[in-house]
C-alpha positions as CSV (number, residue, x, y, z in Angstrom):
1,M,-30.7,32.5,-3.5
2,F,-30.2,34.9,-6.4
3,I,-27.5,36.3,-8.6
4,I,-26.0,39.8,-8.7
5,L,-23.4,40.4,-11.4
6,G,-23.0,36.7,-11.9
7,V,-22.3,36.0,-8.1
8,P,-24.8,33.6,-6.3
9,M,-26.1,35.4,-3.1
10,L,-28.1,34.2,-0.1
11,I,-29.7,36.9,2.1
12,N,-30.7,35.1,5.3
13,S,-34.1,33.6,4.5
14,K,-35.7,36.9,3.3
15,I,-37.7,36.6,0.1
16,I,-37.1,39.3,-2.4
17,T,-39.3,39.6,-5.5
18,N,-37.9,38.8,-8.9
19,K,-39.0,42.2,-10.0
20,N,-36.8,44.0,-7.5
21,I,-33.8,41.7,-8.1
22,I,-34.0,42.2,-11.9
23,K,-34.3,46.0,-11.5
24,K,-31.3,46.3,-9.1
25,T,-29.2,43.8,-11.0
26,T,-30.0,45.4,-14.4
27,E,-29.0,48.9,-13.1
28,N,-25.7,47.6,-11.9
29,L,-25.0,45.5,-14.9
30,K,-25.4,48.6,-17.0
31,F,-23.0,50.5,-14.8
32,N,-20.6,47.5,-14.6
33,K,-20.6,47.2,-18.4
34,I,-19.7,50.8,-18.8
35,L,-17.1,50.7,-16.0
36,L,-15.3,47.6,-17.3
37,N,-15.5,48.5,-21.0
38,K,-11.8,48.9,-21.6
39,K,-12.2,51.3,-24.5
40,I,-14.4,53.7,-22.6
41,I,-12.1,53.5,-19.5
42,Q,-9.1,54.3,-21.7
43,N,-10.9,57.2,-23.4
44,N,-12.0,58.7,-20.2
45,F,-8.5,58.6,-18.5
46,D,-5.9,58.9,-21.3
47,V,-4.5,62.4,-21.9
48,I,-3.3,63.2,-25.4
49,E,-1.3,66.3,-26.4
50,I,-0.9,67.3,-30.0
51,L,2.3,69.3,-30.4
52,T,3.1,72.3,-32.5
53,F,5.8,74.8,-32.3
54,H,6.8,78.4,-33.1
55,R,7.8,78.4,-36.7
56,I,11.1,80.3,-37.3
57,D,11.5,80.1,-41.1
58,D,10.7,77.7,-44.0
59,D,14.2,76.1,-44.0
60,F,14.0,75.3,-40.3
61,Y,10.5,74.0,-40.6
62,D,11.5,71.5,-43.4
63,K,14.5,70.2,-41.5
64,N,12.9,69.6,-38.1
65,I,9.6,68.2,-39.2
66,G,9.3,64.5,-39.9
67,I,5.5,64.3,-40.2
68,S,3.6,67.3,-41.4
69,L,0.3,67.5,-39.5
70,D,-2.8,69.6,-39.7
71,V,-3.0,69.9,-35.9
72,N,-6.5,71.4,-35.9
73,L,-7.9,68.5,-38.0
74,I,-6.1,65.9,-35.8
75,Y,-7.6,67.6,-32.7
76,T,-11.1,67.5,-34.2
77,I,-10.8,63.8,-34.9
78,L,-9.3,62.7,-31.6
79,I,-11.7,64.7,-29.4
80,K,-14.6,62.7,-30.8
81,Q,-13.3,59.6,-29.1
82,F,-10.9,60.8,-26.4
83,K,-12.0,63.3,-23.7
84,N,-8.7,64.7,-22.7
85,V,-7.1,66.1,-25.9
86,S,-5.3,69.4,-26.3
87,I,-3.0,71.3,-28.7
88,T,0.3,72.4,-27.1
89,K,2.7,74.9,-28.6
90,I,6.3,74.4,-27.6
91,R,8.1,77.7,-27.7
92,N,11.1,77.0,-25.5
93,K,12.8,74.4,-23.3
94,S,10.6,75.4,-20.4
95,D,7.5,74.4,-22.3
96,L,9.1,71.1,-23.0
97,N,9.9,70.5,-19.3
98,K,6.3,71.4,-18.4
99,L,5.1,68.8,-20.9
100,A,7.3,66.2,-19.1
101,K,5.9,67.1,-15.7
102,R,2.3,66.8,-17.0
103,K,3.3,63.4,-18.4
104,P,0.4,62.9,-20.9
105,N,-0.3,59.3,-22.0
106,L,0.4,60.2,-25.6
107,V,2.1,62.9,-27.6
108,F,0.8,63.1,-31.1
109,S,3.4,64.9,-33.1
110,G,5.6,64.7,-36.2
111,I,8.3,67.0,-34.9
112,K,11.8,65.5,-35.1
113,Y,13.7,68.0,-33.0
114,F,13.7,71.4,-31.4
115,D,16.6,73.8,-31.6
116,F,16.8,75.8,-28.3
117,S,19.9,78.0,-27.8
118,H,21.6,76.2,-30.8
119,K,21.2,72.9,-29.1
120,K,19.1,70.1,-30.7
121,I,16.6,68.3,-28.5
122,W,15.2,65.2,-30.3
123,L,11.6,65.0,-29.3
124,N,11.2,61.2,-29.3
125,E,14.4,60.8,-27.4
126,F,13.2,63.4,-24.8
127,L,9.8,61.6,-24.5
128,D,11.5,58.2,-24.0
129,Q,13.5,59.7,-21.1
130,H,10.3,60.7,-19.4
131,G,8.3,57.6,-20.2
132,I,5.8,59.3,-22.5
133,S,4.4,57.5,-25.6
134,Y,4.4,58.9,-29.1
135,I,3.2,57.8,-32.5
136,S,6.4,56.8,-34.4
137,S,9.8,55.2,-34.0
138,K,12.7,55.9,-31.6
139,K,15.4,58.3,-32.7
140,S,17.8,55.4,-33.1
141,A,15.5,53.8,-35.7
142,Y,15.2,57.2,-37.5
143,D,19.0,57.3,-37.6
144,N,19.0,54.0,-39.4
145,E,16.8,55.1,-42.2
146,K,17.5,58.8,-42.8
147,D,20.9,58.1,-44.5
148,K,19.8,56.0,-47.5
149,S,23.2,54.3,-47.9
150,F,23.2,53.2,-44.2
151,A,19.7,51.8,-44.5
152,K,20.8,49.8,-47.6
153,K,23.9,48.5,-45.8
154,I,21.6,47.2,-43.1
155,M,19.5,45.5,-45.8
156,Q,22.7,43.9,-47.3
157,K,23.8,42.7,-43.9
158,N,20.5,41.1,-43.3
159,K,20.4,39.5,-46.8
160,I,17.4,41.7,-47.9
161,E,17.5,42.5,-51.7
162,T,18.5,46.0,-52.6
163,S,20.4,47.4,-55.6
164,Q,24.1,47.8,-55.5
165,F,25.2,51.4,-54.9
166,F,28.0,53.9,-54.2
167,I,28.2,57.5,-52.9
168,A,29.4,60.3,-55.2
169,K,30.3,64.0,-54.9
170,P,31.3,66.3,-57.7
171,G,34.8,65.5,-59.0
172,Q,35.3,62.4,-56.9
173,Y,35.3,60.1,-60.0
174,K,37.7,61.3,-62.7
175,T,37.0,58.8,-65.4
176,E,34.3,56.5,-66.6
177,S,36.3,53.4,-65.9
178,S,36.6,54.5,-62.2
179,L,32.9,54.1,-61.6
180,P,32.1,51.1,-59.4
181,L,29.0,50.1,-61.3
182,D,27.8,49.8,-64.9
183,Y,25.2,51.8,-66.7
184,P,22.3,52.5,-66.5
185,L,22.6,54.1,-63.1
186,F,20.1,56.0,-61.0
187,V,21.3,59.1,-59.2
188,K,19.5,60.8,-56.3
189,P,20.3,62.8,-53.1
190,L,21.6,60.8,-50.2
191,D,19.1,62.2,-47.8
192,G,15.8,64.0,-48.0
193,G,12.3,62.9,-49.1
194,D,9.4,63.5,-51.4
195,S,11.5,62.6,-54.4
196,I,13.2,66.0,-54.2
197,G,16.2,66.0,-56.6
198,I,14.7,63.2,-58.7
199,D,13.7,63.9,-62.3
200,K,14.1,62.7,-65.9
201,N,17.9,63.1,-65.7
202,S,18.2,60.8,-62.7
203,I,18.7,57.8,-65.0
204,V,22.2,58.2,-66.5
205,Y,23.7,56.3,-69.4
206,N,27.1,57.9,-69.8
207,F,29.8,59.6,-67.8
208,K,28.8,63.1,-68.8
209,Q,25.2,62.6,-67.6
210,F,26.6,61.1,-64.4
211,Q,28.8,64.1,-63.7
212,E,26.0,66.6,-64.5
213,K,23.5,65.0,-62.2
214,V,25.9,64.6,-59.3
215,L,26.8,68.3,-59.6
216,E,23.2,69.4,-59.9
217,I,22.2,67.6,-56.7
218,N,25.2,69.1,-54.9
219,L,24.2,72.6,-55.9
220,N,20.5,72.4,-55.5
221,Q,20.0,70.0,-52.6
222,K,23.4,70.6,-50.9
223,S,23.8,66.9,-50.8
224,V,26.1,64.2,-52.0
225,S,24.5,61.6,-54.3
226,I,23.7,57.9,-53.8
227,V,24.2,56.1,-57.1
228,E,22.4,52.8,-57.7
229,N,21.9,50.2,-60.4
230,Y,18.8,51.3,-62.1
231,L,15.7,49.1,-61.3
232,S,13.4,49.1,-64.3
233,G,10.4,47.2,-62.9
234,K,7.2,48.2,-61.1
235,E,7.1,50.5,-58.1
236,Y,5.4,49.9,-54.8
237,S,5.1,51.3,-51.3
238,V,4.1,49.3,-48.3
239,G,2.5,50.9,-45.2
240,I,3.3,49.2,-41.9
241,F,1.3,49.1,-38.7
242,E,2.8,47.5,-35.7
243,H,0.3,46.2,-33.2
244,K,2.0,46.6,-29.8
245,L,-0.1,44.4,-27.7
246,S,0.0,41.4,-30.1
247,N,3.6,42.2,-31.2
248,S,2.7,41.8,-34.8
249,L,3.2,43.7,-38.0
250,L,0.5,44.5,-40.6
251,A,1.8,45.2,-44.1
252,M,-0.3,47.1,-46.6
253,P,1.2,47.2,-50.1
254,I,0.1,49.5,-52.9
255,E,1.3,49.8,-56.5
256,I,2.4,53.3,-57.8
257,I,1.9,53.7,-61.5
258,V,3.6,56.6,-63.2
259,K,3.1,57.7,-66.9
260,S,6.1,56.6,-69.0
261,D,8.3,59.2,-70.6
262,K,9.6,59.3,-74.2
263,K,12.1,56.6,-73.4
264,G,9.5,54.3,-71.7
265,H,10.8,55.0,-68.2
266,R,8.4,55.5,-65.3
267,I,10.1,57.9,-62.9
268,L,8.4,58.8,-59.6
269,D,9.9,62.3,-59.5
270,Y,9.2,65.4,-57.3
271,H,6.7,67.0,-59.8
272,T,4.7,63.8,-60.2
273,K,4.2,63.6,-56.4
274,Q,3.5,67.3,-56.1
275,N,0.9,67.3,-58.8
276,D,-0.5,63.9,-57.7
277,T,-0.5,62.6,-61.3
278,E,0.5,59.1,-60.4
279,K,-2.1,56.3,-60.0
280,V,-2.2,54.2,-56.8
281,T,-3.8,50.8,-56.9
282,A,-4.2,47.6,-54.8
283,V,-1.8,44.7,-55.3
284,T,-4.0,41.9,-56.5
285,N,-1.5,39.3,-57.4
286,P,-1.2,37.1,-54.3
287,I,2.4,36.0,-55.0
288,I,3.6,39.6,-55.4
289,H,1.5,40.7,-52.5
290,K,3.2,38.2,-50.2
291,Q,6.7,39.1,-51.5
292,L,6.1,42.7,-50.8
293,C,4.7,42.1,-47.4
294,D,7.5,39.8,-46.4
295,L,10.2,42.2,-47.6
296,A,8.6,45.2,-46.0
297,K,8.2,43.5,-42.6
298,K,11.8,42.3,-42.6
299,A,13.1,45.8,-43.5
300,F,10.9,47.4,-40.8
301,K,12.2,45.0,-38.2
302,V,15.9,45.3,-39.0
303,L,15.6,49.1,-39.1
304,K,14.0,48.8,-35.6
305,G,10.9,50.6,-36.6
306,S,7.9,51.0,-34.3
307,L,4.2,51.6,-34.6
308,I,4.0,53.1,-38.2
309,G,6.2,53.3,-41.2
310,R,6.5,52.9,-44.9
311,I,8.8,50.8,-47.0
312,D,9.4,51.7,-50.7
313,I,10.1,48.7,-53.0
314,K,10.9,48.4,-56.7
315,M,11.2,45.4,-59.0
316,N,14.2,44.7,-61.2
317,D,13.9,43.5,-64.8
318,H,13.5,39.9,-63.5
319,N,10.5,40.9,-61.3
320,I,12.4,40.5,-58.1
321,P,11.4,43.1,-55.4
322,H,14.2,45.3,-54.1
323,F,14.3,47.6,-51.0
324,I,14.6,51.2,-52.1
325,E,14.3,53.2,-48.9
326,A,12.2,53.5,-45.7
327,N,10.3,56.2,-44.0
328,L,9.7,55.6,-40.3
329,M,8.0,59.0,-39.9
330,P,5.6,58.7,-42.9
331,G,3.4,61.6,-43.9
332,L,-0.1,61.6,-42.3
333,K,-1.9,63.7,-44.8
334,K,-3.4,61.9,-47.8
335,G,-0.2,60.5,-49.2
336,Y,1.0,56.9,-49.7
337,F,0.7,55.8,-46.0
338,Y,-3.0,56.9,-45.9
339,R,-3.7,55.4,-49.3
340,S,-2.1,52.1,-48.2
341,C,-4.5,52.1,-45.2
342,A,-7.5,53.1,-47.3
343,I,-6.9,50.5,-50.0
344,N,-6.0,47.6,-47.8
345,L,-8.0,48.2,-44.6
346,K,-11.0,50.0,-46.2
347,I,-10.8,52.8,-43.7
348,N,-11.2,56.5,-44.1
349,Y,-8.8,59.3,-42.9
350,E,-10.5,59.7,-39.5
351,Q,-10.4,56.0,-38.8
352,M,-6.7,55.9,-39.6
353,I,-5.8,58.7,-37.2
354,L,-7.9,57.0,-34.4
355,K,-6.2,53.7,-35.2
356,I,-2.7,55.3,-34.9
357,A,-3.7,57.0,-31.5
358,S,-5.3,53.9,-30.0
359,N,-2.4,51.7,-31.1
360,A,0.2,54.1,-29.6
361,L,-1.8,54.2,-26.4
362,S,-1.6,50.5,-26.1
363,S,2.2,50.5,-26.1
364,S,4.2,49.3,-23.1
365,N,4.7,52.8,-21.6
366,N,0.9,52.9,-21.0
367,K,0.2,49.4,-19.8
368,F,0.9,50.3,-16.1
369,N,-1.5,53.2,-16.2
370,K,-4.2,51.1,-17.8
371,V,-3.9,48.4,-15.2
372,L,-4.3,51.1,-12.5
373,F,-7.5,52.4,-14.2
374,L,-8.9,48.9,-14.5
375,R,-8.1,48.2,-10.8
376,K,-9.9,51.4,-9.9
377,G,-12.9,50.2,-11.9
378,I,-12.9,46.8,-10.2
379,N,-12.6,48.4,-6.7
380,L,-15.5,50.7,-7.5
381,E,-17.5,47.7,-8.7
382,K,-17.0,45.9,-5.3
383,K,-18.2,49.0,-3.5
384,I,-21.4,49.0,-5.6
385,I,-22.1,45.3,-5.0
386,K,-21.8,45.9,-1.2
387,K,-24.1,48.9,-1.4
388,V,-26.7,47.0,-3.4
389,I,-26.6,44.1,-1.0
390,K,-27.2,46.4,2.0
391,K,-30.2,48.0,0.3
392,L,-31.6,44.6,-0.6
393,I,-31.2,43.3,3.0
394,A,-32.7,46.4,4.6
C-alpha cells in the first residue's frame, strides 16, 4: 500500500520502490498545488477590462467621471498579477454592447455614465443588467450620496449625527430672522466634490455674508447652497473597504490637519486640496478611532455602499463626531482614500489597486465562475491520478 495525493492505494501485490513512488507523487503534488491554488486559478481565468472613453470636452469629462484613473498605470499594475487584462475605449453604444457580450469578470472603471445620442447610460447600472462586476457601488447608492442634503436626511432618519441644515438659493430668504438656523453657518455647494466652492468666506456670521456666499456659489458653481451649523472641531476622513466574501467592513480613519487662518479656523478648501498643503496623520486615540469607525461603517451601510468608499467626518465643539458627506466613488490617485489605506494597512499604491481588483472579483457575480474553474481543476486532477496509477501498474 502507498499514498498518492493523500489517498491510500493498493496495486495488486506488485512492489514499487519508494524512490519511484516519491518521484511520481512529488511531481503530481507540485502540479496539484498549482492547480488548486485558488489565487493562481483566479488569475489565470479572470478577465479584467479597464475602461476609458472618447473625451468630448472638459465640462463633459468632469460631469461623467466619478473616479479619475490613470488607465495605463492601472494596466501596468494589474497585468503583473492577472493574465487577461486589457484597456477598452468606449466610443459608442456598439462598443458598450460588445463589452456586454464579452462579459469580462471585472470592469475596472471610474466612469459614471456615457451620453450617447443625448441619452445617459449609467455604466454600473448597465453592468448590473449584464451580470458584470465592477469596483464601486451601484447607481442607487451613488444617488443616495451625490445630493448632500439627501445623504444627510438618510443620516437623520437612521439617527446618525450630522449638523442641522437647510437649502438656499439667491433671494430665497429675505431677512435675517427668516433663516432657519443661528450663526455661525457654513455654506457650500449642494453637489460637487474636491471642496470646489469652499473658501474662507464659507463660514458666515451675518446676513450679508450669507447672501454673498449663496450668490457666489450660484454664479460660479451653478448650484444651490447647502447651509449647515458650523462644526469647529477636528476633521477626518474614513476610507472603507467592504470584504464581499466575509460580508464585513474595514474602516480606515485619518485626521486631516489644515493650517488655521487669521480667525483661527481650519477650512479644508479647494486651494488647500489642490496644493496639497494639508497634513494627513493616523488617528492614534483609541476612543476617537472607534467612534470614527463606527460612524463611518453605519453611514456606508445606510447609503447602501459597496466595495469601496470614503466617509468625511468632523467634530463639533464638544468633540462629538458628525457625518459631513460621503464619496462612494472615491478618487484612486494619491488622495485621501489611498492615504487612509497607506496609513492604516501599511500598503503601497500598487497593493491598494490589486486589493481593490481582487476584492471586486470575489463578489457574488463571480462566485459561479470561480466554482466552475475549481471544478475544472478537480476534474483534471482526477484524470492525472488515473494516469499516474496506470503508469505505476504497467
